[in-house]
N, C-alpha and C positions, 0 to 999 in steps of 0.2 A: 594437584592430583594429576597424575598421568594415566591415560587409558589407551588401550590399543583397539577398542571397539566401543562404539556408542552404546551397544547393548549392555555393557558392563557399568554404565553410569548408575550410581546409587540415587536415582531420581527422588525418592521420598525424602532422603536426607538433604539433598541439594536444593529442593524447592523451598526449604526454610532459610536458605542463605540469600540475603538481599542483593548482594553484588557478586557476580561471577564473571570472570574474564576468561574467554574461550580463545585459545591460541592453537593454531594449526600451521602447517607449512604453507608455502606459497604456490600451490598448484590447484588445478580445477577440482580434483577429488577432495582435497583438503577444504576448499571453499564449500563444496557440497556437504561435507561432514559438519562444518561449522554452522551452516544454515540449518541443518537438522537439529543440532544441539540448541540453537536459538529457538526453534519451534517447540522443543521439549521444555526448555527453561527460558521463558520470555524475559526474565530478569537478568539474563546474561548479556554480555557484550562481546563482539568478535574483535580480537586484537591482532593486527598484522605486526610482525616484528620489524624493527628498524636496526637493531644492534647486530653484531656479527654472530651471536648465538643467543639461545633462550635464557641462559643464566645471566648474561649481561643485560638482557632486556628486563628481566625481573628485578635486578639490582637498580637499574635506571627507573623503573616504574615505582619501586619502593621509595627511592629518593624523591621522585616527583610528588608522591602522596605526602611524604613528610614536609616538603616545602609548602604544599597547599595547606596542610594542617597548621604549620607555623604562621603562615600568612593570615589564616582565619583567626588564630589565637591573638595575633598582634592587633587585628581589627577589633576584636572583642575587648582587649585591654585598652585600646584607644577610646572606645566608646564608654567604657567604665570610668576612665580618668577625666572625662568631660564633666 
């Protein structure tokens, strides 16, 4: 979800979401906005980007989640085969 103002966040809907990644730019005003979102939604995490753009960052993050899931699945399979 992309927003241009914190006031436009659908807080009631988002408070039911267990994991929220908050991503802003790399300047002081963005840091302040990210902190405000964290105050409003404590289940959120602030994410600084490492990739050359946000699209690549999201692709990389999705890949990381899939790898973690595969690793967990292999561990469960190993435990069951014992």
